[in-house]
C-alpha positions as CSV (number, residue, x, y, z in Angstrom):
1,M,106.4,240.6,-44.0
2,L,104.2,243.6,-43.4
3,S,105.1,246.6,-45.4
4,G,104.4,250.3,-44.6
5,F,101.5,250.3,-47.0
6,A,100.1,248.3,-49.9
7,T,98.1,250.0,-52.6
8,P,96.7,249.1,-56.1
9,I,98.5,252.2,-57.5
10,A,101.9,253.8,-57.1
11,P,102.4,255.3,-53.6
12,P,102.1,259.1,-53.5
13,R,104.8,261.5,-52.4
14,P,105.4,261.0,-48.6
15,E,103.4,263.5,-46.4
16,V,103.9,262.6,-42.8
17,R,101.2,264.1,-40.6
18,T,102.0,262.6,-37.2
19,P,100.5,264.9,-34.5
20,M,103.2,266.6,-32.5
21,L,101.7,267.6,-29.1
22,R,103.6,269.6,-26.6
23,A,104.3,268.9,-22.9
24,G,105.5,271.8,-20.8
25,I,108.0,271.2,-18.0
26,V,107.1,273.5,-15.2
27,G,108.0,274.0,-11.5
28,L,109.5,276.5,-9.1
29,P,112.9,277.9,-9.8
30,N,115.9,275.6,-9.1
31,V,113.9,272.3,-8.9
32,G,115.7,270.7,-11.9
33,K,113.5,271.7,-14.8
34,S,116.2,272.7,-17.2
35,T,118.4,269.7,-16.2
36,L,115.4,267.4,-16.8
37,F,114.8,269.1,-20.2
38,N,118.4,268.5,-21.2
39,A,118.1,264.9,-20.2
40,V,114.8,264.1,-22.0
41,T,116.0,265.8,-25.2
42,R,119.6,264.4,-24.9
43,T,121.0,267.9,-25.4
44,R,122.4,270.7,-23.3
45,K,120.2,273.4,-24.9
46,A,118.8,274.7,-21.6
47,E,121.0,276.5,-19.1
48,A,120.9,274.9,-15.7
49,A,122.2,277.1,-12.9
50,N,121.9,277.6,-9.2
51,Y,119.8,280.8,-9.3
52,P,116.2,281.6,-10.1
53,F,115.0,282.4,-13.7
54,C,118.1,281.0,-15.5
55,T,115.4,280.0,-18.1
56,I,113.5,282.9,-19.6
57,D,112.5,282.1,-23.1
58,P,111.3,278.4,-23.4
59,N,113.5,275.8,-24.9
60,V,111.8,273.3,-27.2
61,G,113.0,269.8,-28.1
62,I,111.7,266.8,-29.9
63,V,111.9,263.6,-27.8
64,T,111.7,260.0,-29.1
65,V,109.4,257.7,-27.1
66,P,111.2,254.6,-25.8
67,D,109.3,251.5,-26.9
68,A,110.8,248.1,-26.5
69,R,108.3,246.7,-29.0
70,L,110.2,248.3,-31.9
71,A,113.3,246.0,-31.4
72,V,111.1,242.9,-31.3
73,L,109.3,243.9,-34.5
74,R,112.7,244.7,-36.1
75,D,113.8,241.1,-35.5
76,I,110.5,239.7,-36.9
77,A,110.6,242.0,-40.0
78,K,114.4,241.3,-40.4
79,T,115.2,244.9,-40.9
80,S,117.9,247.1,-39.4
81,V,115.9,250.4,-39.3
82,I,113.5,251.4,-36.6
83,I,111.8,254.8,-36.3
84,P,110.2,255.6,-32.9
85,A,107.3,257.9,-32.1
86,A,108.1,261.4,-30.9
87,V,106.7,264.1,-28.7
88,E,107.7,267.7,-28.1
89,F,108.9,269.0,-24.7
90,V,109.1,272.7,-23.7
91,D,111.2,274.0,-20.8
92,I,109.3,276.8,-19.2
93,A,110.6,279.5,-16.9
94,G,110.2,278.9,-13.1
95,L,107.2,280.3,-11.4
96,V,107.0,282.1,-8.1
97,K,104.2,283.0,-5.7
98,G,102.3,286.0,-7.2
99,A,102.8,285.0,-10.8
100,S,99.1,285.4,-11.5
101,Q,99.6,289.1,-10.6
102,G,102.8,289.4,-12.7
103,E,105.4,288.6,-10.0
104,G,108.7,287.2,-11.3
105,L,108.1,286.2,-14.9
106,G,104.5,285.4,-14.1
107,N,102.7,286.7,-17.2
108,K,105.2,285.2,-19.6
109,F,105.2,282.0,-17.7
110,L,101.4,281.6,-17.8
111,T,101.3,282.4,-21.5
112,H,103.8,279.7,-22.2
113,I,101.8,277.2,-20.2
114,R,98.7,278.1,-22.1
115,E,100.4,277.1,-25.3
116,V,101.2,273.5,-24.2
117,D,98.9,270.5,-24.3
118,A,99.9,268.9,-21.0
119,I,102.1,269.7,-18.0
120,V,105.1,267.9,-16.4
121,Q,105.5,269.5,-13.0
122,V,108.9,268.9,-11.5
123,V,109.0,268.7,-7.7
124,R,112.1,268.8,-5.6
125,C,112.3,265.8,-3.3
126,F,115.8,266.1,-1.9
127,E,117.8,268.2,0.6
128,D,120.9,270.0,-0.5
129,A,122.2,273.1,1.3
130,D,124.3,274.0,-1.8
131,I,121.2,274.3,-4.1
132,H,119.1,277.3,-3.3
133,H,115.4,276.8,-2.8
134,V,113.3,279.8,-3.6
135,S,111.2,279.3,-0.5
136,G,114.2,278.6,1.8
137,S,113.2,275.0,2.6
138,V,112.2,271.7,0.9
139,D,108.5,271.0,1.1
140,P,107.1,269.4,-2.1
141,V,103.4,269.7,-1.2
142,R,103.8,273.4,-0.5
143,D,105.6,273.8,-3.8
144,I,102.9,272.0,-5.7
145,E,100.3,274.2,-4.0
146,V,102.2,277.4,-4.9
147,I,102.1,276.5,-8.6
148,N,98.5,275.2,-8.6
149,T,97.3,278.3,-6.7
150,E,98.8,280.6,-9.3
151,L,97.2,278.6,-12.1
152,M,93.8,278.6,-10.4
153,L,93.9,282.3,-9.6
154,S,94.7,283.0,-13.3
155,D,91.8,280.7,-14.3
156,L,89.4,282.3,-11.8
157,D,90.0,285.6,-13.4
158,T,89.5,284.1,-16.9
159,V,86.2,282.5,-15.8
160,Q,84.9,285.6,-14.1
161,R,85.6,287.8,-17.1
162,R,84.0,285.2,-19.4
163,R,80.9,285.1,-17.3
164,E,80.6,288.8,-17.5
165,R,80.8,288.7,-21.3
166,V,78.1,286.0,-21.7
167,A,75.7,287.5,-19.2
168,K,73.9,289.7,-21.7
169,D,73.4,286.8,-24.1
170,V,72.0,284.7,-21.3
171,K,69.4,287.4,-20.5
172,R,68.3,287.4,-24.1
173,G,67.5,283.8,-23.9
174,D,70.5,282.5,-25.9
175,K,70.6,278.7,-25.2
176,T,74.3,278.3,-26.1
177,A,75.2,281.2,-23.8
178,A,73.1,279.6,-21.0
179,A,74.9,276.3,-21.4
180,E,78.3,278.1,-21.2
181,E,77.2,280.1,-18.2
182,A,76.2,276.9,-16.4
183,V,79.6,275.4,-16.9
184,L,81.4,278.6,-16.0
185,A,79.5,278.7,-12.8
186,K,80.6,275.2,-11.8
187,L,84.2,276.0,-12.7
188,E,84.1,279.3,-10.7
189,A,82.8,277.4,-7.7
190,A,85.5,274.8,-7.9
191,L,88.3,277.3,-8.5
192,A,87.2,279.5,-5.6
193,A,87.2,276.4,-3.4
194,G,90.8,275.7,-4.3
195,R,90.1,272.8,-6.7
196,P,91.7,272.9,-10.2
197,A,89.4,272.9,-13.2
198,L,90.8,269.4,-14.1
199,V,88.8,267.9,-11.2
200,A,85.7,270.1,-11.3
201,E,82.6,268.0,-11.3
202,L,81.3,268.3,-14.9
203,L,79.2,266.1,-17.1
204,P,81.0,264.8,-20.2
205,E,79.3,267.3,-22.5
206,E,80.2,270.1,-20.0
207,R,83.8,268.9,-19.9
208,A,83.9,269.1,-23.7
209,L,82.6,272.7,-23.6
210,S,85.1,273.7,-20.9
211,A,88.0,272.7,-23.1
212,S,87.2,275.7,-25.3
213,F,88.1,278.0,-22.3
214,F,91.8,276.8,-22.4
215,L,92.1,277.0,-18.6
216,L,95.6,276.4,-17.2
217,S,94.5,274.2,-14.3
218,D,92.5,272.0,-16.7
219,K,95.6,270.7,-18.4
220,R,96.5,267.1,-17.9
221,T,99.4,266.9,-15.5
222,I,102.1,264.4,-14.4
223,F,104.4,265.1,-11.5
224,A,108.2,264.3,-11.7
225,C,109.6,263.7,-8.2
226,N,113.3,264.8,-8.6
227,V,115.4,262.9,-6.1
228,R,119.2,262.9,-5.5
229,D,121.3,260.2,-7.3
230,S,121.9,258.1,-4.2
231,D,118.1,257.9,-3.5
232,L,116.9,256.7,-6.9
233,A,117.0,253.0,-6.1
234,T,115.1,253.5,-2.9
235,A,112.8,256.3,-4.0
236,D,109.7,254.5,-2.8
237,A,110.9,255.0,0.8
238,N,111.6,258.7,0.3
239,P,109.1,260.6,2.5
240,Y,109.0,263.5,0.1
241,V,108.1,261.2,-2.8
242,Q,105.4,259.5,-0.6
243,Q,103.9,262.9,0.2
244,V,103.7,263.9,-3.5
245,R,102.1,260.6,-4.6
246,E,99.5,260.8,-1.9
247,Y,98.7,264.5,-2.6
248,V,98.4,264.2,-6.3
249,R,96.3,261.1,-6.0
250,T,93.8,262.6,-3.6
251,H,93.7,266.2,-4.9
252,M,94.3,266.0,-8.6
253,A,93.8,262.4,-9.7
254,C,97.2,262.5,-11.4
255,E,100.3,260.3,-11.6
256,A,103.7,260.8,-10.1
257,V,106.9,259.3,-11.4
258,V,110.4,259.4,-9.9
259,I,113.5,260.8,-11.7
260,S,116.9,262.0,-10.8
261,A,117.7,264.9,-13.1
262,Q,121.3,264.9,-12.1
263,I,121.8,261.2,-13.0
264,E,120.0,261.8,-16.3
265,S,122.3,264.7,-17.1
266,E,125.3,262.4,-16.6
267,L,123.8,259.8,-18.9
268,I,123.6,262.2,-21.9
269,D,127.2,261.7,-22.9
270,L,127.3,257.9,-22.4
271,S,126.7,255.2,-24.9
272,P,123.6,252.9,-24.3
273,E,125.9,250.2,-23.0
274,E,127.8,252.6,-20.7
275,A,124.5,254.0,-19.5
276,A,123.0,250.6,-18.7
277,E,126.2,249.7,-16.7
278,F,126.0,253.0,-14.8
279,L,122.4,252.4,-13.9
280,R,123.1,248.8,-12.8
281,D,125.8,250.2,-10.4
282,L,123.2,252.4,-8.9
283,G,120.8,249.5,-8.4
284,V,118.2,250.5,-10.9
285,A,117.1,248.7,-14.1
286,E,115.8,251.6,-16.2
287,S,116.3,255.3,-16.5
288,G,113.4,257.3,-15.0
289,I,113.4,259.4,-18.1
290,G,112.0,256.5,-20.2
291,A,109.1,256.0,-17.8
292,L,108.5,259.8,-17.8
293,I,108.4,260.1,-21.5
294,R,106.1,257.1,-22.0
295,A,103.8,258.4,-19.2
296,T,103.7,261.9,-20.8
297,Y,102.9,260.4,-24.2
298,H,99.9,258.6,-22.8
299,L,99.0,261.7,-20.7
300,L,98.7,263.6,-24.0
301,G,96.1,261.0,-25.1
302,L,98.5,259.5,-27.7
303,R,98.8,255.9,-28.8
304,T,101.1,254.0,-31.1
305,Y,100.5,251.6,-34.0
306,F,103.2,250.1,-36.1
307,T,104.1,249.4,-39.7
308,A,106.8,246.7,-40.2
309,G,108.6,245.5,-43.3
310,E,112.0,244.8,-44.7
311,K,112.6,248.6,-45.3
312,E,111.8,249.7,-41.7
313,V,109.8,249.3,-38.6
314,R,108.1,252.5,-37.6
315,A,105.9,253.7,-34.7
316,W,103.1,256.0,-35.8
317,T,101.4,258.4,-33.4
318,I,97.6,258.6,-33.2
319,H,95.0,259.8,-30.7
320,A,93.2,257.4,-28.4
321,G,90.0,256.5,-30.1
322,D,91.2,257.1,-33.7
323,T,89.7,254.9,-36.4
324,A,91.6,253.0,-39.0
325,P,91.2,255.7,-41.7
326,Q,92.4,258.3,-39.3
327,A,95.4,256.2,-38.5
328,A,96.1,255.7,-42.2
329,G,95.9,259.5,-42.7
330,V,98.8,260.0,-40.3
331,I,101.0,258.4,-43.0
332,H,99.5,260.3,-45.9
333,S,96.2,262.2,-46.5
334,D,95.5,260.0,-49.5
335,F,95.5,256.9,-47.3
336,E,92.6,258.3,-45.3
337,R,90.7,259.7,-48.3
338,G,90.9,256.5,-50.3
339,F,90.8,254.0,-47.4
340,I,89.5,250.6,-48.3
341,K,90.6,248.3,-45.5
342,A,93.4,247.7,-42.9
343,E,95.2,244.4,-42.6
344,T,95.7,244.2,-38.8
345,V,97.4,242.0,-36.2
346,A,97.8,242.8,-32.5
347,Y,101.4,243.1,-31.4
348,D,101.1,240.4,-28.8
349,D,99.6,238.0,-31.3
350,L,102.3,238.7,-33.9
351,V,105.1,238.1,-31.4
352,R,103.5,234.9,-30.1
353,C,103.1,233.6,-33.7
354,G,106.5,234.8,-34.8
355,S,105.5,235.8,-38.3
356,V,102.7,237.2,-40.4
357,A,102.3,233.8,-42.1
358,A,101.8,232.1,-38.8
359,A,99.4,234.8,-37.6
360,R,97.4,234.3,-40.7
361,A,97.3,230.6,-40.2
362,E,96.1,231.0,-36.7
363,G,93.4,233.5,-37.7
364,V,94.6,236.5,-35.7
365,Y,95.6,238.4,-38.8
366,R,92.4,240.1,-39.8
367,M,90.8,242.7,-42.1
368,E,89.3,245.8,-40.5
369,G,87.1,248.5,-42.0
370,K,86.4,252.1,-41.6
371,E,84.7,251.8,-38.2
372,Y,87.6,250.0,-36.5
373,V,89.1,251.8,-33.6
374,V,92.9,251.2,-33.7
375,A,94.3,249.7,-30.5
376,D,97.7,250.6,-29.1
377,G,100.3,248.2,-30.5
378,D,98.4,247.2,-33.7
379,V,100.6,246.3,-36.6
380,M,98.9,247.5,-39.7
381,L,99.0,247.5,-43.5
382,F,96.6,249.8,-45.4
383,K,94.8,249.3,-48.7
384,F,93.5,252.4,-50.4
385,A,92.5,253.8,-53.8
386,V,92.3,257.4,-55.0
């Protein structure tokens, strides 16, 4: 079977370097952010209450990424140990209109958003007279626009201040400053027109430059439509969900997933078997949390490769586009520094063949060098020398 690594020398002391990127859960007060955070982290760390700003300082939790491929590889490798990939979620205080001018917990809220790599924006998509809505009524598109407007107003201020700083360098003929000014001008025009930096029309090289500005509305975003428990099985027919999907598709080029934060909170204390039965009774096959975590993982630009052996099957996190040496370096820096080759088989090929020996016989088990870009689902074994 495949082992975690194979080397011509004794393996070094473990030094796991898996990147841990952060996704921030945001939204208006009382839309289910803290309940959702507790569900994805399988804890009750975050206070969930029926009043605004019950979260002030952000809660942070490590979340394992559901991946059905691990169980399949476990059976092929004949091991009992599986270790999934993980990502970090942050529960951020609710935002209100005027946050960019310091209303509510605005300044603190915006600072916390600046520190995450991607955003999960929770949108309330259900009516309930017993749960207070900060705006007095349920209107998911309005709620999205409230948050996006505050992010864009903060960004507009950032862009305008930066343009003022580079103006002198531009006048002196500084080419770097001129390039920055050109990008800032495009961003300012987009933001002033009510379009987030994420969808501003920039060339690839301009997009790379804009990343250094750390704009709030430039962060990759996924929308979590929070529905009541009785609506989860028929969420596609929910008019609020339909509104959110259409809005984020046309205005932000983003994805929306459906969750029921209340259901997820009830699943926390159930065993996997009890949870599966609970969901079946509701008429749904899978918890919305699993889909949300996987979507967030990919939103962060992360991908998974596997090592599989008698000791364990493990999912390793890499960035999309990483080469084989970079993937090896996630396990240990020596693996990247002394990389020789990677023995590689695609997950689908290995499952179809049923074993490494059969994959070798069929010719789909191959050797890859330093230029190989690792594909999501590759099962790998590294050779190195230091």
